[in-house]
N, C-alpha and C positions, 0 to 999 in steps of 0.2 A: 468694729468693736466686739473685743470678748470679755465674759462675764466668769467670775470663779462661783461654782455652787460651793453653797454653806457643806462644812465638814459632816454635817448629818446626813445629808444629802449623800455624798461622797464615799457612805458606810454603807448605801442599802445595796442590796447584792441586787442583779439584772432581774426586773420583773417578769417570770416565765409567763404566765398568763397575756402580756402586753406582745412578748413574741411569740407567741402562738395565736394571736389575732392576728399580726401580721402575717404571719402563714397563710392561715386560712383565707386573707382576703387576697393576698398575691395568686395563690391557687384558683378562686373563683374567676377571678379577674383574669386569668387564662384559660377559665374555661374548664377546669378538671371537676370533675363531678365530686366532691368533698363530702365526705359523711364526717359530720363536726363530733365526738362523744368524748370532748374535750373539758368545754365551760356549762357550768354548772348553771345552767340559765333554760327552765322548763318550758316547753315548747308549745303548752295546753295552755289554752286562753283562759282567763278568769272566767268567772261563773257568771251567766249572764246577767244576773241582779246585781253584782259588781258593775259592770260595763253601764247599766240603767241608772246606777247610783252617781256612777262616775260623769254623766251626761248633766244631771238633774242637778248636780252640786257644782260643776263646774258653770251652769246656766246661771246660777245665783252671783248676783255681781256682789251680794255681801262676803261673798267665800273669795273673795280678790285682795283683800288688805292683809298687812299684816298676821301672822299668827304672834305667838309669844315662845321665850326660847323655850319652856318648859313645856310648850303644847296646850291646845285650845283644854277647858276641863270639862267637857263632855265625851273628847277623845280620851284623857287621862281615868274617866268613869267609865266608860267603856273597857278600860285594859283591867280596870280594879275588876271589873263583874264579871270577864273574862278568866283569871285566873282564879275566882271563888268557883266560877260553875266548870273550869277544867282539871283546877289539882287542888282544889278546896282551900285554897291560900289567900287569907285575908290582906289585900295591900289598899294605904289607903292613897288619897290622889295626890300628895305631897312624894309620894314614893314612886312616882311614877313622870319618867320626861320622856316627850316626842323625839323621833331620831329618824336624822333621812336616809334611811338604810341602818342595820345592825352595823357594816361595818364603819360609817360612822362612828358611832356612839365606842365602837371598841377603840377606836385609832385616838378619840379624845377624852376617852377616862385615864389614860396614863400622863395626858398634862395636866390634870387638875391633883395629882398626886407623885409623878414622880419626878424625883431631882436628878441631874446629871450625876453618871455614877450609880445611881440606884439598882439593883438588879431586878429582874420579871423573868422568874418561870412560865416558859413556853412551851407546849408541846413539839416533840419532834418525831415524825413529818405532821406538820400543821397548817392552817391556811396562813400566810404570809402574812397576812395583817397584824397577827400579835406580836412577831417578832420586829416588824418591819414599820409600818403605818402606826403602830403605837409604843412600842420601844425606842427603837433607834431614832425615828425622831421626834421624842423626848430624851433624847440625849440619855438612856439609860443604857445597861448592859442585858443582853437578852442569854438566861441562862438554858438549854435544853433539858428537857424532858421526856428522854427516849418510851416511844410506843413501839414497842416488843410483842411480836405476833404471839411468843410464847405466852407473852401478860396478859392477852386480849388484847393490846392495844393500847392499855392502860396505864399511866405512870406507876413508877415502883417509888411511893412516897418515902419509902425508909433508906433508899439510897440516893437521896438528892439530898444535897451538902446548898444548905439555906440560911446562910450564916448572915448573910448582906442583902436579902432576897426582903423585897416590900410587897410584890403582887404576884398573883399566879393565873394564867388563863386554861379556864378548861372547854372541853366542847364535846356534848355526846348528845343526841347521836354527831357520831363525829365526822367530820369531813380530813382530811379524802379517806381515811381507812374502813370506814361505814359499822366501826364499831358501836356498839351497844352497851348502856351502864345498867345496873340497878338502885336502889336506894340503900344497899348494903356499901358497894362502892362511893355514892357521893358521903354518905355518912363517914366516912374514910377521910375526905376531901375537906369536910367541913371541920375535923377534930383537926386533920393537920392543917389546917388554917390559923385555927383559931389557935394551937398550941404554938403557932410561930409567928403569932401577928401580923398575916398577911390578907389582903386584899383577893378576893375570890371572885374573879370575874367569870361566867358563865356563860357559854354561847350555847343557845337552845334554839338555833333557828331551824332544826329540820323535827321539833317533838311529835311534829303532826305527820311527819310522811311517813309511813312505817306499817308493816305488813305481818303477817302468820301471827297475829294478833298480841302482837310486843305494843305495848302503848308505854312512851319516854314520859318519865319523870322529871318535874323541877327541882331545881337544889335545894328552893326554897320551900320545897315541903320538909326537910328535914331541921330537926330540933338543932337552934344554936345559928340557922344559917342569915337570920335578918343580922345577927353581930358581924357576918363578914363579908356578904356576897350581893352582887348584884348581878342579877341577868339579862343578859340580850335575848329578842324575838323581834320577830320579823314577821308582815304577812306577805313577804316578797314569796315563800316556799308554801306556804299555806295555802294561799290564794294566787297564788299562778302570779302577781303582781310586782317582779321583778324591779320593772323599769319607774314604777309609781312612786318608787323610794320613802317609805313607810314604816316604822320599826319604833320600839320604843326598848326602854332600859328601868328596871323595876327591881326592887328590895332594900336594902339599908340605906337610910334616910341620908345621911350625910353623905354616903358616895353617891348618892344620886344628887344632891344637891351640888356637889363638887366638880359634875360634870355639866350641872344645868351652868354653874358659875363659867365655865370653858365656853358652853355653847351661848351664853349671852355677848360672848367679845367676838362671837363666830357665825352664827345666824340669827334669824328670826323664827324658825321650826317651820316644820314642813308644812306645803300650803296648807291652807285651813280648808279647801273643797279635798282634798286626799284624806285628811284627818275623820271627814265629813262621813267620806264614804269606809274610810277603815268602822267607823262605830258601828253602822250597819255591818260591812264584813264578820267584825266580833261576835255581834248579837243572833248570828247564823249556828251558832253556839248553844244548844237549848240546854244542854247539858255537856257530862266532861265526855261524852259522847260524838263521834268526827259527823258533823253533818251530811247532809246524805250525797252530795256535790263532792266531799273530802273523799269518802269511800269508793264513789265510783271514778275518782281522780288514782287515789291507791291501788286500784283494779288495774288498773289500766298501765300503771308503774310494775306491780307484781308479774303483768304477763309477760311485760318486757323483760325485766331483772331477768326472770327463767330464760326466758330465750338465752338473753346475752352469758349470763354463766354457765348454763348446759353446754355452751358451747365451745366456751372458753376450757374444761374440763374437758370435754373430748379430745380436746388438742394437748391436753396432759397440762395445763398449767394450773396450778391453786389457786383456788379461791371460792369463798363461801355464799350462800346466799346470803344478801343484806335484812337485816328486819327493820333497815330504815334508813332514811335517804336515798336519792336515786344515783348514790356512786357505788360501783364493782371495785373493790381494791386488789388487784391479782398480781400473786408473784410471777415474776418473766421469766424466773430461772437465767438471771444475767443481768448485763444494764440496762437502765430504764432510758437509756438517751436512743440505745439503738433499736429495742423493741418500739420504741415509740415514731422511730424513724423508718423502720422495715412496715412499720403497717402506713406512716404517712404515703411512702411510695406506690401503694395501691388505692389511694384515697382515704383512708380509714386517720382521723386526726383525734387521738388521746394524750394524758399527759402524764409524762415520766415523774416518778416518783420522786427524783431527787429534786424536782422543781420543790417539793415543801418542806425538804430538810434532808439533811444527812443521813437520820434514820432510813428514809423513802426510797432510798437507791437500792434497785433488787426487783422495785414493784411498777405498777403504772395505775393511775384513775382512769376509770373507763365510765362513763355516764350513760344513762338510758333515759336521755329527753330530746331523744328523735322518733317519732311514728313507729308504730311496728315493722312496715315494710320495710324503712331505713336499716332498722335494726336487723333484719333479715340479711339485708341486703351485706351491712357490714361485716355479719356472720362469716356469709360466702364466701367474701372477701378474705376474712381473716383465716378460713380453712382454707382457700388458695395460696395464700402466702406463708403458709406453717407446714 
């Protein structure tokens, strides 16, 4: 028997990351010593207190019942307290919803507000879930917002056609470009959303992975943001907990309620024990300053960043040392697939920019989520390849 996919599935472009994962598995199965600098998955473990908390909370039999679609009360209280300490933003518990990773929340927010044919402004290049998992799978129409190097990889709001747009996604610190912004840009974004009656979805998953004194802001610090914005955040990158799938969305109460209504029909919230661990994780922030373990993590990442960027620059490629994320966005002086293929032939996997959208062509995203020794080896292979 054969079955026909729904039209919305047929409209999805190929998911590049799945293809990269397939190639990596094949090469490893063939015994190739492949250094993967393609997937944004931290190699460093969670801090030890997280490991101990996971053991403790998983061992508590009360933590194996259903949770709630909006999340446990103590988890939502911990998120509220964290926002106050980290961003000096007041968040009530009913402005918080627990997520099975921020990707899930980003995909589901459109289900609550986007009707067939509604337009959604999505960055280009960008994490594919904005255009695919959120917009296309809700029968919406994705309208690209070019992120160009000459604009610091920020959208030009004045150049956008937003006559039928209902929602807009932004993500800073940015994946894949690693670009950062200040509050003045966020003020422009909020004003643009308010002037055009847009739902502003702000993906802030990388706010804690920062270097060189940069401190990433929250969109909710901006006056008027609570009228239009919902912010997505995650413990994945901050606490190296990508596989534990625990995150949250906060902000405008109606937007959070809409997302919660969708989730009530889909899941029963993240596991209770994971939320309990998240409470302890968030409490590790005594103030707005990064806890000691995070400072150490960012110091390790910074050293890797410098090794990678210094090598790329010596080879004649244009790239900057990012102030946040664990990505380098490099101008490859040509076709991004050819660049990625050339490196793959010497056992280094990177992500071609075209996989993030039309405006990503000519670039590649290279992660530094590998130990220092592997970064050095990857750099040596690059030197011998170009």
